[in-house]
Residue frames as qw, qx, qy, qz and C-alpha x, y, z in Angstrom:
[[0.271, 0.421, -0.075, 0.862, 87.41, 10.41, 0.56],
 [0.257, -0.456, -0.616, 0.588, 86.79, 12.24, 3.82],
 [0.009, -0.795, -0.369, -0.482, 84.21, 15.02, 3.94],
 [0.177, 0.352, -0.377, 0.838, 85.08, 18.09, 5.97],
 [0.170, -0.388, -0.758, 0.497, 83.58, 18.49, 9.43],
 [0.168, 0.315, 0.085, -0.930, 82.18, 21.87, 8.38],
 [0.429, 0.047, -0.596, -0.677, 80.32, 20.31, 5.46],
 [0.367, -0.219, -0.903, 0.039, 79.06, 17.39, 7.53],
 [0.055, -0.296, -0.595, 0.745, 77.69, 19.73, 10.20],
 [0.358, 0.331, 0.028, -0.873, 75.24, 21.26, 7.71],
 [0.304, 0.054, -0.818, -0.485, 74.23, 18.20, 5.68],
 [0.523, 0.120, 0.596, -0.598, 70.63, 17.08, 6.10],
 [0.356, 0.290, 0.860, 0.223, 68.39, 14.70, 4.21],
 [0.109, 0.014, -0.301, -0.947, 66.73, 16.66, 1.41],
 [0.403, -0.369, -0.727, -0.415, 63.50, 14.72, 1.99],
 [0.555, -0.663, -0.502, 0.007, 62.87, 14.72, 5.76],
 [0.066, 0.845, -0.198, 0.492, 65.51, 17.36, 6.68],
 [0.798, -0.591, 0.117, -0.031, 66.90, 15.14, 9.44],
 [0.216, -0.740, 0.619, 0.151, 70.51, 14.22, 10.21],
 [0.877, 0.368, -0.297, -0.088, 72.50, 11.67, 8.26],
 [0.739, -0.502, 0.397, 0.212, 75.36, 9.30, 9.03],
 [0.454, 0.747, -0.456, -0.168, 78.46, 9.56, 6.88],
 [0.904, -0.193, 0.370, 0.094, 79.77, 6.03, 6.40],
 [0.094, 0.792, -0.482, -0.363, 83.09, 6.79, 4.79],
 [0.362, -0.248, 0.877, 0.195, 83.99, 3.14, 4.13],
 [0.458, 0.471, 0.753, 0.035, 80.81, 2.81, 2.02],
 [0.132, -0.006, 0.300, 0.945, 81.02, 6.30, 0.46],
 [0.228, -0.584, -0.646, -0.436, 77.44, 7.04, 1.49],
 [0.224, -0.171, 0.392, -0.876, 75.38, 9.30, 3.68],
 [0.283, -0.269, -0.914, -0.110, 72.69, 7.22, 5.37],
 [0.440, -0.259, 0.139, -0.849, 69.23, 8.22, 6.58],
 [0.048, -0.035, -0.984, 0.168, 68.03, 5.40, 8.86],
 [0.395, 0.326, 0.479, -0.713, 64.55, 6.93, 9.21],
 [0.673, 0.520, -0.084, -0.520, 63.84, 6.54, 5.49],
 [0.804, -0.127, 0.538, 0.219, 66.35, 3.66, 5.00],
 [0.592, 0.794, 0.096, 0.099, 67.91, 5.68, 2.21],
 [0.644, -0.356, 0.212, 0.643, 71.52, 6.19, 1.12],
 [0.349, 0.930, -0.037, -0.112, 72.96, 9.14, -0.76],
 [0.869, 0.190, 0.012, 0.457, 76.17, 8.47, -2.66],
 [0.221, -0.877, 0.233, 0.357, 79.37, 10.43, -2.13],
 [0.830, 0.420, 0.199, 0.309, 81.23, 10.58, -5.44],
 [0.558, 0.415, -0.089, 0.714, 84.74, 12.02, -5.63],
 [0.287, -0.178, -0.453, 0.825, 84.16, 13.70, -2.26],
 [0.280, -0.077, -0.115, -0.950, 80.89, 15.32, -3.37],
 [0.313, 0.251, 0.824, -0.400, 77.62, 14.28, -1.69],
 [0.179, -0.182, -0.653, -0.713, 74.90, 13.57, -4.25],
 [0.151, 0.234, 0.669, -0.689, 71.89, 14.87, -2.34],
 [0.449, 0.071, -0.391, -0.800, 69.25, 14.27, -5.01],
 [0.672, -0.020, 0.553, -0.493, 66.20, 12.31, -3.89],
 [0.839, 0.429, -0.090, -0.321, 65.82, 10.78, -7.35],
 [0.573, 0.527, -0.616, 0.120, 69.35, 9.36, -7.16],
 [0.400, -0.455, 0.659, -0.446, 69.07, 8.04, -3.60],
 [0.525, 0.053, -0.835, -0.159, 68.87, 4.30, -2.94],
 [0.707, -0.413, 0.199, -0.538, 66.35, 2.77, -0.56],
 [0.209, 0.345, -0.906, 0.124, 67.83, -0.21, 1.29],
 [0.734, -0.309, -0.535, -0.282, 66.13, -3.34, 2.62],
 [0.686, -0.695, 0.058, -0.207, 66.01, -4.38, 6.28],
 [0.918, -0.143, 0.022, 0.369, 69.17, -6.50, 6.09],
 [0.510, 0.467, -0.014, 0.722, 71.18, -3.65, 4.54],
 [0.296, -0.809, 0.012, -0.507, 69.77, -1.22, 7.11],
 [0.841, -0.538, 0.042, 0.035, 70.94, -3.53, 9.90],
 [0.824, 0.115, 0.027, 0.555, 74.39, -3.85, 8.29],
 [0.247, 0.655, -0.010, 0.714, 74.79, -0.09, 7.90],
 [0.490, -0.776, 0.037, -0.395, 73.62, 0.56, 11.46],
 [0.911, -0.313, -0.017, 0.269, 76.14, -2.00, 12.73],
 [0.604, 0.342, -0.019, 0.719, 78.88, 0.00, 11.01],
 [0.133, -0.767, -0.017, -0.627, 77.52, 3.23, 12.52],
 [0.734, -0.656, 0.023, -0.174, 77.49, 1.71, 16.00],
 [0.910, -0.161, 0.017, 0.381, 80.79, -0.18, 15.81],
 [0.536, 0.355, 0.026, 0.766, 82.65, 2.81, 14.33],
 [0.246, -0.589, -0.412, 0.650, 80.98, 5.31, 16.66],
 [0.184, 0.309, 0.409, 0.839, 79.73, 7.44, 13.77],
 [0.060, 0.470, 0.467, -0.747, 77.85, 10.52, 14.95],
 [0.381, 0.740, 0.546, 0.098, 74.96, 12.04, 13.03],
 [0.411, 0.464, 0.151, 0.770, 75.68, 15.12, 10.93],
 [0.132, -0.398, 0.230, -0.878, 73.86, 17.24, 13.54],
 [0.034, 0.182, 0.856, -0.482, 71.75, 16.75, 16.65],
 [0.131, -0.532, -0.714, -0.436, 68.02, 16.52, 16.07]]
């Protein structure tokens, strides 16, 4: 489910307050600095640190390939 551009423009990581990448095909918001994903369930971002998932190096590389190949922009400019 697509998140609105208005919502995406204000979403930040609740831990480091930096921008995220919305990978719609994976239903996640991704923070590459912390290698952490936040689930998007039924169009609602779950921005709870305790429910986030830390990914390994291989998964980080895979997610960043999607970001690069799909031209996904961060939620806001740092």
